[in-house]
N, CA, C, O and the ligand as a Tripos MOL2 file, in Angstrom:
@<TRIPOS>MOLECULE
protein
  269   267    68     0     0
PROTEIN
NO_CHARGES

@<TRIPOS>ATOM
      1 N         -23.0410   -7.5700    3.2200 N.3       1 MET1
      2 CA        -23.5790   -8.0480    1.9440 C.3       1 MET1
      3 C         -22.5710   -8.9790    1.2820 C.2       1 MET1
      4 O         -21.3810   -8.6720    1.2110 O.2       1 MET1
      5 N         -23.0430  -10.0810    0.8150 N.am      2 PRO2
      6 CA        -22.1220  -11.0690    0.2580 C.3       2 PRO2
      7 C         -21.6600  -10.7170   -1.1410 C.2       2 PRO2
      8 O         -22.4210  -10.2020   -1.9610 O.2       2 PRO2
      9 N         -20.4090  -11.0030   -1.3900 N.am      3 ILE3
     10 CA        -19.8720  -10.8830   -2.7400 C.3       3 ILE3
     11 C         -19.5500  -12.2860   -3.2250 C.2       3 ILE3
     12 O         -18.7880  -13.0170   -2.5920 O.2       3 ILE3
     13 N         -20.1280  -12.6440   -4.3320 N.am      4 TYR4
     14 CA        -19.8910  -13.9710   -4.8760 C.3       4 TYR4
     15 C         -19.1160  -13.8660   -6.1720 C.2       4 TYR4
     16 O         -19.1860  -12.8670   -6.8880 O.2       4 TYR4
     17 N         -18.3760  -14.9270   -6.4520 N.am      5 GLU5
     18 CA        -17.7020  -15.0070   -7.7400 C.3       5 GLU5
     19 C         -18.5220  -15.8980   -8.6630 C.2       5 GLU5
     20 O         -19.0490  -16.9380   -8.2660 O.2       5 GLU5
     21 N         -18.6050  -15.4600   -9.8750 N.am      6 TYR6
     22 CA        -19.3520  -16.1990  -10.8770 C.3       6 TYR6
     23 C         -18.4780  -16.4420  -12.0880 C.2       6 TYR6
     24 O         -17.4800  -15.7600  -12.3180 O.2       6 TYR6
     25 N         -18.8820  -17.4230  -12.8410 N.am      7 ARG7
     26 CA        -18.2720  -17.6490  -14.1520 C.3       7 ARG7
     27 C         -19.3850  -17.7660  -15.1740 C.2       7 ARG7
     28 O         -20.3660  -18.4850  -14.9850 O.2       7 ARG7
     29 N         -19.2010  -17.0400  -16.2570 N.am      8 CYS8
     30 CA        -20.1720  -17.0980  -17.3400 C.3       8 CYS8
     31 C         -19.9820  -18.3830  -18.1350 C.2       8 CYS8
     32 O         -18.8700  -18.7070  -18.5530 O.2       8 CYS8
     33 N         -21.0690  -19.1080  -18.3400 N.am      9 ASN9
     34 CA        -20.9780  -20.3320  -19.1300 C.3       9 ASN9
     35 C         -20.8650  -20.0440  -20.6220 C.2       9 ASN9
     36 O         -20.4200  -20.8890  -21.3980 O.2       9 ASN9
     37 N         -21.2710  -18.8450  -21.0090 N.am     10 ALA10
     38 CA        -21.2640  -18.5090  -22.4340 C.3      10 ALA10
     39 C         -19.8850  -18.0840  -22.9110 C.2      10 ALA10
     40 O         -19.4220  -18.5370  -23.9570 O.2      10 ALA10
     41 N         -19.2200  -17.2100  -22.1440 N.am     11 CYS11
     42 CA        -17.9200  -16.6920  -22.5950 C.3      11 CYS11
     43 C         -16.8050  -16.9930  -21.6020 C.2      11 CYS11
     44 O         -15.6560  -16.6100  -21.8240 O.2      11 CYS11
     45 N         -17.1370  -17.6760  -20.5100 N.am     12 GLU12
     46 CA        -16.1610  -18.1150  -19.5140 C.3      12 GLU12
     47 C         -15.4580  -16.9650  -18.8100 C.2      12 GLU12
     48 O         -14.3340  -17.1230  -18.3320 O.2      12 GLU12
     49 N         -16.1050  -15.8220  -18.7440 N.am     13 LYS13
     50 CA        -15.5460  -14.7170  -17.9870 C.3      13 LYS13
     51 C         -15.8190  -14.9190  -16.4980 C.2      13 LYS13
     52 O         -16.9240  -15.2830  -16.0950 O.2      13 LYS13
     53 N         -14.8020  -14.6790  -15.7080 N.am     14 ASP14
     54 CA        -14.9740  -14.6950  -14.2570 C.3      14 ASP14
     55 C         -15.2670  -13.2810  -13.7780 C.2      14 ASP14
     56 O         -14.6410  -12.3190  -14.2240 O.2      14 ASP14
     57 N         -16.2230  -13.1680  -12.8690 N.am     15 PHE15
     58 CA        -16.5220  -11.8430  -12.3330 C.3      15 PHE15
     59 C         -17.1120  -11.9770  -10.9420 C.2      15 PHE15
     60 O         -17.6130  -13.0350  -10.5600 O.2      15 PHE15
     61 N         -17.0430  -10.8840  -10.1900 N.am     16 GLU16
     62 CA        -17.6240  -10.8540   -8.8610 C.3      16 GLU16
     63 C         -18.8790  -10.0060   -8.8900 C.2      16 GLU16
     64 O         -18.9930   -9.0610   -9.6700 O.2      16 GLU16
     65 N         -19.8190  -10.3600   -8.0240 N.am     17 LYS17
     66 CA        -21.0760   -9.6410   -8.0350 C.3      17 LYS17
     67 C         -21.6360   -9.5830   -6.6210 C.2      17 LYS17
     68 O         -21.6640  -10.5840   -5.9050 O.2      17 LYS17
     69 N         -22.0720   -8.4100   -6.2400 N.am     18 LEU18
     70 CA        -22.8370   -8.2890   -5.0050 C.3      18 LEU18
     71 C         -24.2360   -8.8360   -5.2520 C.2      18 LEU18
     72 O         -24.8840   -8.4940   -6.2420 O.2      18 LEU18
     73 N         -24.6840   -9.6720   -4.3590 N.am     19 VAL19
     74 CA        -26.0030  -10.2670   -4.5280 C.3      19 VAL19
     75 C         -26.8310   -9.9970   -3.2900 C.2      19 VAL19
     76 O         -26.4530  -10.3940   -2.1880 O.2      19 VAL19
     77 N         -27.9390   -9.3370   -3.4610 N.am     20 TYR20
     78 CA        -28.7720   -8.9770   -2.3240 C.3      20 TYR20
     79 C         -29.8140  -10.0440   -2.0390 C.2      20 TYR20
     80 O         -29.9900  -10.4580   -0.8930 O.2      20 TYR20
     81 N         -30.4870  -10.4760   -3.0530 N.am     21 ASN21
     82 CA        -31.4130  -11.5910   -2.9150 C.3      21 ASN21
     83 C         -31.0070  -12.6160   -3.9570 C.2      21 ASN21
     84 O         -29.8650  -12.6180   -4.4160 O.2      21 ASN21
     85 N         -31.9020  -13.4570   -4.3210 N.am     22 ASN22
     86 CA        -31.5590  -14.4090   -5.3670 C.3      22 ASN22
     87 C         -31.8490  -13.7990   -6.7390 C.2      22 ASN22
     88 O         -32.5830  -14.3530   -7.5570 O.2      22 ASN22
     89 N         -31.2430  -12.6450   -6.9470 N.am     23 GLN23
     90 CA        -31.4830  -11.9350   -8.1840 C.3      23 GLN23
     91 C         -30.7900  -12.6290   -9.3430 C.2      23 GLN23
     92 O         -29.8250  -13.3720   -9.1620 O.2      23 GLN23
     93 N         -31.3030  -12.3720  -10.5330 N.am     24 THR24
     94 CA        -30.6890  -12.9490  -11.7130 C.3      24 THR24
     95 C         -29.3710  -12.2450  -12.0020 C.2      24 THR24
     96 O         -29.3050  -11.0160  -12.0330 O.2      24 THR24
     97 N         -28.3420  -13.0220  -12.2100 N.am     25 ILE25
     98 CA        -27.0240  -12.4710  -12.4760 C.3      25 ILE25
     99 C         -26.7670  -12.4840  -13.9750 C.2      25 ILE25
    100 O         -27.0070  -13.4780  -14.6600 O.2      25 ILE25
    101 N         -26.2790  -11.3710  -14.4560 N.am     26 HIS26
    102 CA        -25.9480  -11.2850  -15.8760 C.3      26 HIS26
    103 C         -24.4520  -11.0760  -16.0250 C.2      26 HIS26
    104 O         -23.8330  -10.3390  -15.2580 O.2      26 HIS26
    105 N         -23.8990  -11.7180  -16.9950 N.am     27 CYS27
    106 CA        -22.4880  -11.5430  -17.3070 C.3      27 CYS27
    107 C         -22.2230  -10.1060  -17.7400 C.2      27 CYS27
    108 O         -22.9260   -9.5920  -18.6100 O.2      27 CYS27
    109 N         -21.2220   -9.4430  -17.1520 N.am     28 PRO28
    110 CA        -20.9250   -8.0560  -17.5230 C.3      28 PRO28
    111 C         -20.2840   -7.9400  -18.9000 C.2      28 PRO28
    112 O         -20.2270   -6.8530  -19.4750 O.2      28 PRO28
    113 N         -19.8110   -9.0410  -19.4140 N.am     29 LYS29
    114 CA        -19.1350   -9.0010  -20.7130 C.3      29 LYS29
    115 C         -20.1090   -9.2350  -21.8670 C.2      29 LYS29
    116 O         -20.1600   -8.4590  -22.8210 O.2      29 LYS29
    117 N         -20.8840  -10.3250  -21.7620 N.am     30 CYS30
    118 CA        -21.7410  -10.6830  -22.8920 C.3      30 CYS30
    119 C         -23.2230  -10.5620  -22.5580 C.2      30 CYS30
    120 O         -24.0660  -10.6830  -23.4480 O.2      30 CYS30
    121 N         -23.5550  -10.3240  -21.2850 N.am     31 GLY31
    122 CA        -24.9480  -10.1070  -20.9080 C.3      31 GLY31
    123 C         -25.7430  -11.3710  -20.6970 C.2      31 GLY31
    124 O         -26.9360  -11.3030  -20.4030 O.2      31 GLY31
    125 N         -25.1260  -12.5050  -20.8370 N.am     32 SER32
    126 CA        -25.8420  -13.7590  -20.6540 C.3      32 SER32
    127 C         -26.2010  -13.9750  -19.1870 C.2      32 SER32
    128 O         -25.4560  -13.5830  -18.2900 O.2      32 SER32
    129 N         -27.3480  -14.6030  -18.9580 N.am     33 ASP33
    130 CA        -27.6780  -14.9830  -17.5830 C.3      33 ASP33
    131 C         -27.3220  -16.4420  -17.3160 C.2      33 ASP33
    132 O         -27.7100  -17.0080  -16.2940 O.2      33 ASP33
    133 N         -26.6010  -17.0290  -18.2170 N.am     34 ASP34
    134 CA        -26.1720  -18.4150  -18.0360 C.3      34 ASP34
    135 C         -24.8410  -18.4160  -17.2910 C.2      34 ASP34
    136 O         -23.7840  -18.6790  -17.8640 O.2      34 ASP34
    137 N         -24.9240  -18.1120  -15.9960 N.am     35 VAL35
    138 CA        -23.7260  -18.0340  -15.1810 C.3      35 VAL35
    139 C         -23.8470  -19.0100  -14.0250 C.2      35 VAL35
    140 O         -24.9480  -19.4020  -13.6390 O.2      35 VAL35
    141 N         -22.7230  -19.3910  -13.4880 N.am     36 ARG36
    142 CA        -22.7670  -20.2640  -12.3240 C.3      36 ARG36
    143 C         -21.9150  -19.6710  -11.2100 C.2      36 ARG36
    144 O         -20.8920  -19.0280  -11.4450 O.2      36 ARG36
    145 N         -22.3720  -19.9100  -10.0090 N.am     37 LYS37
    146 CA        -21.6610  -19.4090   -8.8430 C.3      37 LYS37
    147 C         -20.4660  -20.3090   -8.5530 C.2      37 LYS37
    148 O         -20.5600  -21.5360   -8.5760 O.2      37 LYS37
    149 N         -19.3540  -19.6650   -8.2820 N.am     38 LYS38
    150 CA        -18.1740  -20.4200   -7.8790 C.3      38 LYS38
    151 C         -18.2070  -20.5620   -6.3620 C.2      38 LYS38
    152 O         -18.2210  -19.5680   -5.6360 O.2      38 LYS38
    153 N         -18.2200  -21.7890   -5.8990 N.am     39 LEU39
    154 CA        -18.4490  -22.0490   -4.4910 C.3      39 LEU39
    155 C         -17.1860  -21.9710   -3.6580 C.2      39 LEU39
    156 O         -17.2580  -21.8620   -2.4340 O.2      39 LEU39
    157 N         -16.0310  -22.0250   -4.3020 N.am     40 SER40
    158 CA        -14.8010  -22.1910   -3.5470 C.3      40 SER40
    159 C         -14.2450  -20.8810   -3.0170 C.2      40 SER40
    160 O         -13.4420  -20.8820   -2.0830 O.2      40 SER40
    161 N         -14.6550  -19.7830   -3.5910 N.am     41 THR41
    162 CA        -14.0400  -18.5110   -3.2340 C.3      41 THR41
    163 C         -15.1000  -17.4830   -2.8700 C.2      41 THR41
    164 O         -16.1180  -17.3660   -3.5520 O.2      41 THR41
    165 N         -14.8690  -16.7600   -1.8270 N.am     42 PHE42
    166 CA        -15.7580  -15.6850   -1.4610 C.3      42 PHE42
    167 C         -14.9530  -14.3980   -1.3050 C.2      42 PHE42
    168 O         -13.8150  -14.4170   -0.8370 O.2      42 PHE42
    169 N         -15.5490  -13.3020   -1.6960 N.am     43 GLY43
    170 CA        -14.8600  -12.0270   -1.6070 C.3      43 GLY43
    171 C         -14.5410  -11.6110   -0.1860 C.2      43 GLY43
    172 O         -13.6410  -10.8050    0.0540 O.2      43 GLY43
    173 N         -15.2920  -12.1710    0.7570 N.am     44 MET44
    174 CA        -15.1010  -11.7750    2.1500 C.3      44 MET44
    175 C         -14.1390  -12.6960    2.8750 C.2      44 MET44
    176 O         -13.9730  -12.5940    4.0910 O.2      44 MET44
    177 N         -13.5120  -13.5850    2.1450 N.am     45 ARG45
    178 CA        -12.5620  -14.4970    2.7730 C.3      45 ARG45
    179 C         -11.4620  -13.7000    3.4730 C.2      45 ARG45
    180 O         -10.9360  -12.7330    2.9220 O.2      45 ARG45
    181 N         -11.1290  -14.1080    4.6690 N.am     46 GLY46
    182 CA        -10.0990  -13.4240    5.4220 C.3      46 GLY46
    183 C         -10.6850  -12.5240    6.4950 C.2      46 GLY46
    184 O         -10.0600  -12.2940    7.5300 O.2      46 GLY46
    185 N         -11.8740  -12.0210    6.2520 N.am     47 VAL47
    186 CA        -12.5610  -11.2220    7.2550 C.3      47 VAL47
    187 C         -13.9100  -11.8750    7.5780 C.2      47 VAL47
    188 O         -14.8760  -11.2250    7.9780 O.2      47 VAL47
    189 N         -13.9170  -13.1670    7.3860 N.am     48 GLU48
    190 CA        -15.1530  -13.9030    7.5380 C.3      48 GLU48
    191 C         -15.5440  -14.0170    9.0090 C.2      48 GLU48
    192 O         -14.7250  -14.3620    9.8610 O.2      48 GLU48
    193 N         -16.7890  -13.7260    9.2820 N.am     49 ASN49
    194 CA        -17.3030  -13.8840   10.6340 C.3      49 ASN49
    195 C         -18.4610  -14.8690   10.6080 C.2      49 ASN49
    196 O         -19.3870  -14.7260    9.8090 O.2      49 ASN49
    197 N         -18.4100  -15.8550   11.4710 N.am     50 PRO50
    198 CA        -19.5170  -16.8150   11.4960 C.3      50 PRO50
    199 C         -20.8450  -16.1010   11.7300 C.2      50 PRO50
    200 O         -20.9660  -15.2840   12.6430 O.2      50 PRO50
    201 N         -21.8100  -16.4040   10.9260 N.am     51 GLY51
    202 CA        -23.1290  -15.8110   11.0850 C.3      51 GLY51
    203 C         -23.3330  -14.5580   10.2460 C.2      51 GLY51
    204 O         -24.4730  -14.1660    9.9990 O.2      51 GLY51
    205 N         -22.2640  -13.9290    9.8070 N.am     52 SER52
    206 CA        -22.4380  -12.7170    9.0250 C.3      52 SER52
    207 C         -22.1020  -12.9320    7.5530 C.2      52 SER52
    208 O         -22.3500  -12.0610    6.7180 O.2      52 SER52
    209 N         -21.5460  -14.0750    7.2470 N.am     53 SER53
    210 CA        -21.2910  -14.3870    5.8500 C.3      53 SER53
    211 C         -22.2820  -15.4390    5.3920 C.2      53 SER53
    212 O         -23.1010  -15.9120    6.1800 O.2      53 SER53
    213 N         -22.2140  -15.7990    4.1490 N.am     54 GLY54
    214 CA        -23.1980  -16.7260    3.6310 C.3      54 GLY54
    215 C         -24.5450  -16.0540    3.5840 C.2      54 GLY54
    216 O         -24.6410  -14.8950    3.1790 O.2      54 GLY54
    217 N         -25.5830  -16.7460    3.9840 N.am     55 CYS55
    218 CA        -26.9140  -16.1630    3.9000 C.3      55 CYS55
    219 C         -27.6230  -16.3010    5.2340 C.2      55 CYS55
    220 O         -27.1230  -16.9590    6.1470 O.2      55 CYS55
    221 N         -28.7740  -15.6860    5.3440 N.am     56 SER56
    222 CA        -29.4590  -15.6270    6.6210 C.3      56 SER56
    223 C         -30.0250  -16.9610    7.0620 C.2      56 SER56
    224 O         -30.3400  -17.1510    8.2370 O.2      56 SER56
    225 N         -30.1550  -17.8940    6.1150 N.am     57 SER57
    226 CA        -30.7650  -19.1680    6.4820 C.3      57 SER57
    227 C         -29.7400  -20.2240    6.8750 C.2      57 SER57
    228 O         -30.1030  -21.3250    7.2870 O.2      57 SER57
    229 N         -28.4850  -19.8940    6.7490 N.am     58 CYS58
    230 CA        -27.4790  -20.8340    7.2320 C.3      58 CYS58
    231 C         -26.3340  -20.0330    7.8410 C.2      58 CYS58
    232 O         -26.0740  -18.9110    7.4070 O.2      58 CYS58
    233 N         -25.6750  -20.5640    8.7950 N.am     59 SER59
    234 CA        -24.6030  -19.8320    9.4660 C.3      59 SER59
    235 C         -23.2550  -20.4910    9.2310 C.2      59 SER59
    236 O         -22.2830  -20.1910    9.9240 O.2      59 SER59
    237 N         -23.1930  -21.3830    8.2610 N.am     60 SER60
    238 CA        -21.9610  -22.1130    8.0430 C.3      60 SER60
    239 C         -20.9380  -21.3000    7.2510 C.2      60 SER60
    240 O         -19.7510  -21.6240    7.2430 O.2      60 SER60
    241 N         -21.4050  -20.2420    6.5860 N.am     61 GLY61
    242 CA        -20.5050  -19.4810    5.7450 C.3      61 GLY61
    243 C         -20.4270  -20.0300    4.3330 C.2      61 GLY61
    244 O         -19.7900  -19.4470    3.4570 O.2      61 GLY61
    245 N         -21.0770  -21.1470    4.1290 N.am     62 SER62
    246 CA        -21.1370  -21.6970    2.7840 C.3      62 SER62
    247 C         -22.5850  -21.9770    2.4190 C.2      62 SER62
    248 O         -23.2820  -22.6960    3.1350 O.2      62 SER62
    249 N         -23.0270  -21.4220    1.3310 N.am     63 CYS63
    250 CA        -24.4230  -21.5770    0.9420 C.3      63 CYS63
    251 C         -24.5890  -22.6460   -0.1230 C.2      63 CYS63
    252 O         -25.5950  -22.6600   -0.8320 O.2      63 CYS63
    253 N         -23.6360  -23.5240   -0.2450 N.am     64 SER64
    254 CA        -23.7110  -24.5020   -1.3200 C.3      64 SER64
    255 C         -24.8750  -25.4590   -1.1670 C.2      64 SER64
    256 O         -25.2860  -26.0920   -2.1400 O.2      64 SER64
    257 N         -25.4130  -25.5770    0.0360 N.am     65 SER65
    258 CA        -26.4770  -26.5570    0.2520 C.3      65 SER65
    259 C         -27.8520  -25.9160    0.4050 C.2      65 SER65
    260 O         -28.8560  -26.6240    0.4690 O.2      65 SER65
    261 N         -27.9110  -24.6010    0.4650 N.am     66 CYS66
    262 CA        -29.2130  -23.9860    0.7240 C.3      66 CYS66
    263 C         -29.7080  -23.1300   -0.4220 C.2      66 CYS66
    264 O         -30.6870  -22.4020   -0.2580 O.2      66 CYS66
    265 N         -29.0700  -23.1910   -1.5690 N.am     67 HIS67
    266 CA        -29.5800  -22.4290   -2.7160 C.3      67 HIS67
    267 C         -29.9900  -23.3760   -3.8190 C.2      67 HIS67
    268 O         -30.4460  -22.9340   -4.8740 O.2      67 HIS67
    269 ZN        -20.4230  -13.9140  -20.6720 Zn       68 ZN68
@<TRIPOS>BOND
     1     1     2 1
     2     2     3 1
     3     3     4 2
     4     3     5 am
     5     5     6 1
     6     6     7 1
     7     7     8 2
     8     7     9 am
     9     9    10 1
    10    10    11 1
    11    11    12 2
    12    11    13 am
    13    13    14 1
    14    14    15 1
    15    15    16 2
    16    15    17 am
    17    17    18 1
    18    18    19 1
    19    19    20 2
    20    19    21 am
    21    21    22 1
    22    22    23 1
    23    23    24 2
    24    23    25 am
    25    25    26 1
    26    26    27 1
    27    27    28 2
    28    27    29 am
    29    29    30 1
    30    30    31 1
    31    31    32 2
    32    31    33 am
    33    33    34 1
    34    34    35 1
    35    35    36 2
    36    35    37 am
    37    37    38 1
    38    38    39 1
    39    39    40 2
    40    39    41 am
    41    41    42 1
    42    42    43 1
    43    43    44 2
    44    43    45 am
    45    45    46 1
    46    46    47 1
    47    47    48 2
    48    47    49 am
    49    49    50 1
    50    50    51 1
    51    51    52 2
    52    51    53 am
    53    53    54 1
    54    54    55 1
    55    55    56 2
    56    55    57 am
    57    57    58 1
    58    58    59 1
    59    59    60 2
    60    59    61 am
    61    61    62 1
    62    62    63 1
    63    63    64 2
    64    63    65 am
    65    65    66 1
    66    66    67 1
    67    67    68 2
    68    67    69 am
    69    69    70 1
    70    70    71 1
    71    71    72 2
    72    71    73 am
    73    73    74 1
    74    74    75 1
    75    75    76 2
    76    75    77 am
    77    77    78 1
    78    78    79 1
    79    79    80 2
    80    79    81 am
    81    81    82 1
    82    82    83 1
    83    83    84 2
    84    83    85 am
    85    85    86 1
    86    86    87 1
    87    87    88 2
    88    87    89 am
    89    89    90 1
    90    90    91 1
    91    91    92 2
    92    91    93 am
    93    93    94 1
    94    94    95 1
    95    95    96 2
    96    95    97 am
    97    97    98 1
    98    98    99 1
    99    99   100 2
   100    99   101 am
   101   101   102 1
   102   102   103 1
   103   103   104 2
   104   103   105 am
   105   105   106 1
   106   106   107 1
   107   107   108 2
   108   107   109 am
   109   109   110 1
   110   110   111 1
   111   111   112 2
   112   111   113 am
   113   113   114 1
   114   114   115 1
   115   115   116 2
   116   115   117 am
   117   117   118 1
   118   118   119 1
   119   119   120 2
   120   119   121 am
   121   121   122 1
   122   122   123 1
   123   123   124 2
   124   123   125 am
   125   125   126 1
   126   126   127 1
   127   127   128 2
   128   127   129 am
   129   129   130 1
   130   130   131 1
   131   131   132 2
   132   131   133 am
   133   133   134 1
   134   134   135 1
   135   135   136 2
   136   135   137 am
   137   137   138 1
   138   138   139 1
   139   139   140 2
   140   139   141 am
   141   141   142 1
   142   142   143 1
   143   143   144 2
   144   143   145 am
   145   145   146 1
   146   146   147 1
   147   147   148 2
   148   147   149 am
   149   149   150 1
   150   150   151 1
   151   151   152 2
   152   151   153 am
   153   153   154 1
   154   154   155 1
   155   155   156 2
   156   155   157 am
   157   157   158 1
   158   158   159 1
   159   159   160 2
   160   159   161 am
   161   161   162 1
   162   162   163 1
   163   163   164 2
   164   163   165 am
   165   165   166 1
   166   166   167 1
   167   167   168 2
   168   167   169 am
   169   169   170 1
   170   170   171 1
   171   171   172 2
   172   171   173 am
   173   173   174 1
   174   174   175 1
   175   175   176 2
   176   175   177 am
   177   177   178 1
   178   178   179 1
   179   179   180 2
   180   179   181 am
   181   181   182 1
   182   182   183 1
   183   183   184 2
   184   183   185 am
   185   185   186 1
   186   186   187 1
   187   187   188 2
   188   187   189 am
   189   189   190 1
   190   190   191 1
   191   191   192 2
   192   191   193 am
   193   193   194 1
   194   194   195 1
   195   195   196 2
   196   195   197 am
   197   197   198 1
   198   198   199 1
   199   199   200 2
   200   199   201 am
   201   201   202 1
   202   202   203 1
   203   203   204 2
   204   203   205 am
   205   205   206 1
   206   206   207 1
   207   207   208 2
   208   207   209 am
   209   209   210 1
   210   210   211 1
   211   211   212 2
   212   211   213 am
   213   213   214 1
   214   214   215 1
   215   215   216 2
   216   215   217 am
   217   217   218 1
   218   218   219 1
   219   219   220 2
   220   219   221 am
   221   221   222 1
   222   222   223 1
   223   223   224 2
   224   223   225 am
   225   225   226 1
   226   226   227 1
   227   227   228 2
   228   227   229 am
   229   229   230 1
   230   230   231 1
   231   231   232 2
   232   231   233 am
   233   233   234 1
   234   234   235 1
   235   235   236 2
   236   235   237 am
   237   237   238 1
   238   238   239 1
   239   239   240 2
   240   239   241 am
   241   241   242 1
   242   242   243 1
   243   243   244 2
   244   243   245 am
   245   245   246 1
   246   246   247 1
   247   247   248 2
   248   247   249 am
   249   249   250 1
   250   250   251 1
   251   251   252 2
   252   251   253 am
   253   253   254 1
   254   254   255 1
   255   255   256 2
   256   255   257 am
   257   257   258 1
   258   258   259 1
   259   259   260 2
   260   259   261 am
   261   261   262 1
   262   262   263 1
   263   263   264 2
   264   263   265 am
   265   265   266 1
   266   266   267 1
   267   267   268 2
@<TRIPOS>SUBSTRUCTURE
     1 MET1         2 RESIDUE 1 A MET
     2 PRO2         6 RESIDUE 1 A PRO
     3 ILE3        10 RESIDUE 1 A ILE
     4 TYR4        14 RESIDUE 1 A TYR
     5 GLU5        18 RESIDUE 1 A GLU
     6 TYR6        22 RESIDUE 1 A TYR
     7 ARG7        26 RESIDUE 1 A ARG
     8 CYS8        30 RESIDUE 1 A CYS
     9 ASN9        34 RESIDUE 1 A ASN
    10 ALA10       38 RESIDUE 1 A ALA
    11 CYS11       42 RESIDUE 1 A CYS
    12 GLU12       46 RESIDUE 1 A GLU
    13 LYS13       50 RESIDUE 1 A LYS
    14 ASP14       54 RESIDUE 1 A ASP
    15 PHE15       58 RESIDUE 1 A PHE
    16 GLU16       62 RESIDUE 1 A GLU
    17 LYS17       66 RESIDUE 1 A LYS
    18 LEU18       70 RESIDUE 1 A LEU
    19 VAL19       74 RESIDUE 1 A VAL
    20 TYR20       78 RESIDUE 1 A TYR
    21 ASN21       82 RESIDUE 1 A ASN
    22 ASN22       86 RESIDUE 1 A ASN
    23 GLN23       90 RESIDUE 1 A GLN
    24 THR24       94 RESIDUE 1 A THR
    25 ILE25       98 RESIDUE 1 A ILE
    26 HIS26      102 RESIDUE 1 A HIS
    27 CYS27      106 RESIDUE 1 A CYS
    28 PRO28      110 RESIDUE 1 A PRO
    29 LYS29      114 RESIDUE 1 A LYS
    30 CYS30      118 RESIDUE 1 A CYS
    31 GLY31      122 RESIDUE 1 A GLY
    32 SER32      126 RESIDUE 1 A SER
    33 ASP33      130 RESIDUE 1 A ASP
    34 ASP34      134 RESIDUE 1 A ASP
    35 VAL35      138 RESIDUE 1 A VAL
    36 ARG36      142 RESIDUE 1 A ARG
    37 LYS37      146 RESIDUE 1 A LYS
    38 LYS38      150 RESIDUE 1 A LYS
    39 LEU39      154 RESIDUE 1 A LEU
    40 SER40      158 RESIDUE 1 A SER
    41 THR41      162 RESIDUE 1 A THR
    42 PHE42      166 RESIDUE 1 A PHE
    43 GLY43      170 RESIDUE 1 A GLY
    44 MET44      174 RESIDUE 1 A MET
    45 ARG45      178 RESIDUE 1 A ARG
    46 GLY46      182 RESIDUE 1 A GLY
    47 VAL47      186 RESIDUE 1 A VAL
    48 GLU48      190 RESIDUE 1 A GLU
    49 ASN49      194 RESIDUE 1 A ASN
    50 PRO50      198 RESIDUE 1 A PRO
    51 GLY51      202 RESIDUE 1 A GLY
    52 SER52      206 RESIDUE 1 A SER
    53 SER53      210 RESIDUE 1 A SER
    54 GLY54      214 RESIDUE 1 A GLY
    55 CYS55      218 RESIDUE 1 A CYS
    56 SER56      222 RESIDUE 1 A SER
    57 SER57      226 RESIDUE 1 A SER
    58 CYS58      230 RESIDUE 1 A CYS
    59 SER59      234 RESIDUE 1 A SER
    60 SER60      238 RESIDUE 1 A SER
    61 GLY61      242 RESIDUE 1 A GLY
    62 SER62      246 RESIDUE 1 A SER
    63 CYS63      250 RESIDUE 1 A CYS
    64 SER64      254 RESIDUE 1 A SER
    65 SER65      258 RESIDUE 1 A SER
    66 CYS66      262 RESIDUE 1 A CYS
    67 HIS67      266 RESIDUE 1 A HIS
    68 ZN68       269 GROUP 0 **** ****
């Protein structure tokens, strides 16, 4: 399961979140859903395996182009 890093646009808090589908992400601090995914860092970095990271529709390990 992928762990993504997000930043809240409302209060600028950085946080990590497990994401199962394209569920709505809420900031744990202020509750806003105005968050953006940080593309540069993944929680699974270092143990990354091609095909098992990112999402099922791409095997590059980066989902920046398919979401
Ligand atoms: Zn926030």
